[in-house]
C-alpha positions as CSV (number, residue, x, y, z in Angstrom):
1,M,0.0,0.0,0.0
2,R,2.4,2.7,-1.4
3,N,2.5,6.2,-0.2
4,K,1.3,5.2,3.3
5,A,3.8,6.7,5.6
6,I,4.7,5.6,9.0
7,K,7.1,7.1,11.5
8,Y,9.5,5.5,13.8
9,I,11.8,7.0,16.4
10,A,15.3,5.6,17.0
11,I,16.5,6.3,20.4
12,V,20.2,6.2,20.9
13,L,21.7,6.3,24.4
14,L,24.7,8.7,24.4
15,G,26.2,9.2,27.8
16,A,23.4,10.5,30.1
17,S,21.3,12.0,27.2
18,F,19.0,10.7,24.5
19,T,19.0,11.9,20.9
20,A,15.9,11.2,18.7
21,C,16.2,10.6,15.0
22,E,13.1,10.6,12.8
23,R,12.7,9.4,9.2
24,V,9.7,8.9,7.0
25,I,9.5,5.7,5.1
26,D,7.1,4.8,2.3
27,L,6.0,1.2,2.6
28,D,4.5,-1.0,-0.2
29,L,2.1,-3.1,1.9
30,P,0.1,-5.9,0.3
31,N,-3.6,-5.9,0.8
32,G,-4.5,-8.5,3.5
33,E,-7.4,-10.9,3.4
34,A,-10.8,-9.4,4.5
35,L,-11.3,-11.4,7.7
36,P,-14.9,-12.1,8.7
37,Y,-15.9,-11.4,12.3
38,V,-18.9,-11.2,14.5
39,D,-19.9,-8.7,17.2
40,A,-22.6,-10.6,19.1
41,W,-23.6,-9.7,22.6
42,I,-27.0,-11.0,23.9
43,T,-28.5,-9.3,27.0
44,D,-31.2,-10.0,29.5
45,Q,-33.0,-6.8,28.4
46,P,-36.3,-6.6,26.5
47,G,-36.5,-5.2,22.9
48,V,-34.3,-5.7,19.9
49,Q,-31.1,-7.7,20.1
50,T,-28.5,-7.1,17.4
51,I,-25.6,-9.2,16.0
52,K,-23.1,-7.7,13.5
53,F,-21.4,-9.9,10.9
54,L,-18.6,-7.9,9.1
55,K,-15.4,-8.3,7.2
56,A,-12.4,-6.4,8.6
57,T,-10.7,-3.8,6.4
58,N,-7.0,-3.4,6.0
59,Y,-5.2,-1.6,8.9
60,M,-4.5,1.5,6.8
61,N,-8.0,1.6,5.2
62,S,-10.3,4.3,6.5
63,N,-13.4,2.8,4.9
64,A,-16.2,1.2,6.9
65,A,-16.1,-2.6,7.4
66,E,-17.9,-4.6,4.7
67,V,-21.2,-6.1,5.9
68,V,-21.9,-9.8,5.4
69,S,-25.6,-10.0,4.5
70,D,-26.0,-13.6,3.3
71,A,-25.7,-15.6,6.5
72,Q,-28.4,-17.4,8.5
73,I,-27.9,-16.6,12.2
74,T,-29.7,-18.2,15.1
75,V,-29.3,-17.9,18.9
76,T,-30.5,-20.9,21.0
77,D,-31.2,-20.9,24.7
78,V,-29.8,-24.4,25.3
79,T,-31.2,-24.5,28.9
80,A,-34.8,-23.8,27.8
81,A,-34.5,-25.4,24.3
82,K,-35.7,-22.3,22.6
83,S,-34.3,-20.8,19.3
84,Y,-34.4,-17.3,18.1
85,P,-33.8,-16.6,14.4
86,F,-32.1,-13.3,13.6
87,T,-33.1,-11.5,10.4
88,Y,-30.8,-9.3,8.4
89,Q,-31.9,-5.7,8.0
90,N,-30.1,-2.3,7.7
91,G,-26.6,-3.7,8.1
92,A,-27.1,-6.0,11.0
93,Y,-29.0,-9.2,12.1
94,N,-31.8,-8.5,14.6
95,Y,-34.4,-10.2,16.7
96,D,-37.1,-8.3,18.5
97,A,-37.6,-10.0,21.8
98,G,-40.5,-7.7,22.7
99,T,-41.2,-7.7,26.4
100,T,-39.7,-11.1,27.1
101,P,-35.9,-11.0,26.9
102,I,-33.8,-13.7,25.3
103,G,-31.3,-13.6,28.1
104,V,-32.0,-15.4,31.3
105,T,-29.5,-15.5,34.2
106,G,-28.0,-19.0,34.6
107,H,-28.9,-20.2,31.1
108,S,-26.4,-21.3,28.5
109,Y,-26.6,-20.1,24.9
110,K,-25.4,-21.1,21.5
111,L,-24.8,-19.0,18.4
112,S,-25.2,-20.8,15.1
113,I,-24.1,-19.3,11.8
114,A,-24.7,-20.8,8.4
115,W,-22.5,-19.1,5.8
116,N,-20.9,-20.0,2.5
117,G,-22.1,-23.6,2.8
118,E,-20.4,-24.1,6.2
119,Q,-21.7,-24.1,9.8
120,F,-20.2,-22.2,12.7
121,E,-21.0,-22.2,16.4
122,A,-20.1,-20.4,19.7
123,T,-21.4,-20.8,23.2
124,D,-21.5,-18.8,26.4
125,K,-23.3,-18.7,29.8
126,L,-25.3,-15.7,31.1
127,N,-24.1,-15.1,34.7
128,R,-25.7,-13.0,37.4
129,P,-24.8,-9.3,37.6
130,S,-23.0,-7.4,40.4
131,I,-25.0,-5.1,42.7
132,I,-25.1,-1.3,42.5
133,D,-25.7,0.4,45.8
134,S,-25.7,4.1,44.8
135,L,-24.1,6.9,42.7
136,T,-23.0,10.0,44.5
137,S,-21.6,13.4,43.3
138,E,-19.5,16.0,45.0
139,F,-18.1,19.3,43.7
140,K,-14.4,19.7,44.0
141,E,-11.9,22.5,43.4
142,V,-8.8,22.2,41.3
143,D,-6.5,19.6,42.9
144,G,-3.2,19.1,41.0
145,D,-4.1,17.6,37.6
146,D,-7.7,17.1,38.6
147,K,-9.9,20.0,37.3
148,E,-12.7,21.8,39.0
149,G,-16.1,20.1,38.6
150,Y,-18.4,17.4,39.9
151,Y,-17.0,14.0,40.8
152,V,-19.3,11.0,40.7
153,K,-18.6,7.9,42.6
154,L,-19.9,4.4,42.1
155,Y,-20.8,2.3,45.1
156,A,-21.3,-1.3,44.2
157,H,-20.5,-4.7,45.7
158,D,-19.9,-8.2,44.6
159,P,-22.5,-11.0,45.3
160,I,-21.4,-13.7,47.7
161,G,-20.5,-17.0,46.1
162,A,-19.0,-18.0,42.8
163,P,-16.6,-15.6,41.0
164,D,-18.4,-12.7,39.3
165,F,-16.9,-10.9,36.3
166,C,-18.1,-7.4,35.5
167,W,-17.8,-5.0,32.5
168,I,-18.4,-1.4,33.7
169,R,-19.5,1.3,31.2
170,T,-20.1,4.9,32.0
171,Y,-22.4,7.3,30.0
172,R,-22.6,11.1,30.1
173,N,-25.8,12.6,28.7
174,E,-26.7,9.3,27.0
175,E,-23.3,9.0,25.3
176,L,-20.4,6.7,26.3
177,N,-17.9,8.7,28.4
178,H,-14.7,8.1,26.6
179,Y,-12.7,10.1,29.1
180,V,-13.1,7.3,31.7
181,G,-12.9,4.3,29.4
182,E,-14.4,0.9,30.1
183,M,-13.4,-1.1,33.2
184,L,-13.3,-4.8,34.0
185,S,-13.5,-6.3,37.4
186,A,-13.4,-9.8,39.0
187,D,-15.3,-9.9,42.2
188,G,-15.1,-6.1,42.4
189,S,-11.4,-6.1,42.2
190,F,-8.5,-7.0,39.7
191,G,-7.2,-10.4,38.9
192,N,-8.9,-13.5,37.6
193,G,-11.4,-14.2,40.4
194,D,-9.7,-17.5,41.5
195,D,-8.5,-16.5,44.9
196,A,-12.0,-15.3,46.3
197,I,-10.2,-12.7,48.5
198,S,-12.7,-9.9,47.5
199,D,-15.8,-12.2,47.2
200,G,-18.9,-10.5,48.6
201,F,-17.1,-7.1,49.3
202,A,-17.5,-3.6,48.0
203,F,-15.9,-2.7,44.7
204,I,-12.4,-1.3,45.3
205,P,-11.6,2.5,44.9
206,P,-10.3,2.3,41.3
207,F,-13.7,1.3,40.2
208,R,-15.6,3.5,42.7
209,D,-13.7,6.6,41.5
210,G,-13.1,5.4,37.9
211,V,-16.5,6.6,36.6
212,T,-15.2,10.2,36.7
213,S,-12.2,11.7,34.8
214,G,-10.1,14.4,36.5
215,E,-9.4,15.7,33.0
216,K,-13.0,16.3,32.3
217,P,-15.2,16.0,35.4
218,Y,-19.0,16.4,35.2
219,E,-20.9,19.7,35.1
220,K,-24.1,20.6,36.9
221,G,-27.1,19.2,35.0
222,D,-25.1,16.3,33.5
223,V,-26.9,12.9,33.5
224,V,-24.5,10.1,34.5
225,K,-25.4,6.5,33.9
226,V,-23.3,3.6,35.0
227,L,-24.0,0.2,33.5
228,L,-22.7,-3.1,34.9
229,R,-22.6,-6.1,32.6
230,S,-22.1,-9.6,34.0
231,M,-19.8,-11.8,32.0
232,S,-18.6,-15.4,31.9
233,K,-14.9,-16.0,32.6
234,P,-14.1,-16.6,28.9
235,S,-15.8,-13.4,28.0
236,Y,-14.0,-11.5,30.7
237,E,-10.6,-12.9,29.5
238,F,-11.6,-11.9,25.9
239,M,-12.3,-8.4,26.9
240,Q,-9.1,-8.2,28.8
241,Q,-7.2,-9.1,25.6
242,V,-9.2,-6.5,23.7
243,Q,-8.2,-3.8,26.1
244,Q,-4.6,-4.9,25.9
245,V,-4.6,-4.5,22.1
246,L,-6.4,-1.1,22.2
247,N,-3.9,0.2,24.8
248,N,-0.9,-1.3,23.0
249,D,1.2,1.6,22.0
250,G,4.4,3.5,22.8
251,L,8.0,2.5,22.4
252,F,7.5,-0.9,24.0
253,G,4.2,-1.8,22.3
254,K,3.9,-5.4,21.3
255,I,3.2,-6.6,17.7
256,L,-0.5,-6.5,17.0
257,T,-2.2,-9.9,16.8
258,N,-5.8,-11.0,16.3
259,V,-7.6,-11.6,19.6
260,P,-8.7,-15.2,19.9
261,A,-12.3,-15.9,19.0
262,N,-14.9,-18.4,20.4
263,V,-16.6,-19.0,17.0
264,F,-15.7,-22.5,15.7
265,N,-16.1,-24.0,12.3
266,L,-17.9,-27.4,12.6
267,Q,-16.1,-28.6,9.5
268,S,-12.8,-29.7,11.0
269,T,-11.0,-29.8,7.7
270,S,-12.1,-26.3,6.6
271,K,-9.7,-23.4,6.7
272,T,-12.5,-20.8,6.9
273,K,-12.5,-18.9,10.2
274,I,-14.9,-16.3,11.7
275,Y,-13.3,-14.0,14.3
276,G,-14.9,-12.0,17.0
277,W,-16.9,-13.0,20.0
278,F,-20.3,-14.3,21.1
279,G,-21.1,-13.3,24.7
280,T,-24.2,-13.1,27.0
281,V,-24.6,-10.5,29.7
282,A,-27.0,-9.5,32.4
283,E,-27.3,-5.7,32.8
284,I,-27.9,-3.5,35.8
285,S,-27.6,0.3,35.8
286,A,-28.0,3.4,37.9
287,T,-28.5,6.9,36.8
288,K,-27.8,10.2,38.6
289,K,-28.4,13.9,37.5
290,V,-25.6,16.1,38.8
291,D,-27.5,18.8,40.6
292,Q,-25.6,19.5,43.7
């Protein structure tokens, strides 16, 4: 892909100082294969459930991903022996669950895809959500790098019992708050949930305080929503790897690789792969208007 420039910095240690050299190089990169992938998260909420089936574009390509529109996609509640056929419309595959959600806590689910004469499957289990106690807000003056504004805190705790994995998303005025990013917890803490040290306890301060950015705190009148999504351990580990790839930059960044998928081709001799992830989540949320 000629005329696509990349920059690299060569750092040379000379005595106690560093000298940076920069050079622009034109690379003739071959076009890679358009890899098919799914974005398929099923929730325990009523209404329309959506699955996206796309083909990835080249790294240097700014065009939108190509939509795969000729597949047959079904989600099956294995526990209840119920199937839900998804219909392609407007760039995605949808199923309107109405007032009765597809997702049920404790149930296992299977994604089935028929495409290009081949069959693909993925499975996941929908686990219980963590518990939100409250959202609070407090006005703070400038403090070092933290700017003046309203600081919201999340008070939540982990249910007692089996390891619980949680995906925390924060919204500001109905839009995802990109200043705080998305957080992942195991029993309200970090780690893999195997040690049970934090089982049943309150979420630790990095999650409590992590719904506010000191760079851009909230303003009076803002509506803050915090959404907790339960995850199975495989889904939690998948999201951890996604975050590692998204945050993989700087001088010591690792070579980019595809994050492992849980969609498998039932034809063992076939070389066709579908990347991406099928996951099931239970959602719980709290909303607060910043007014004091």
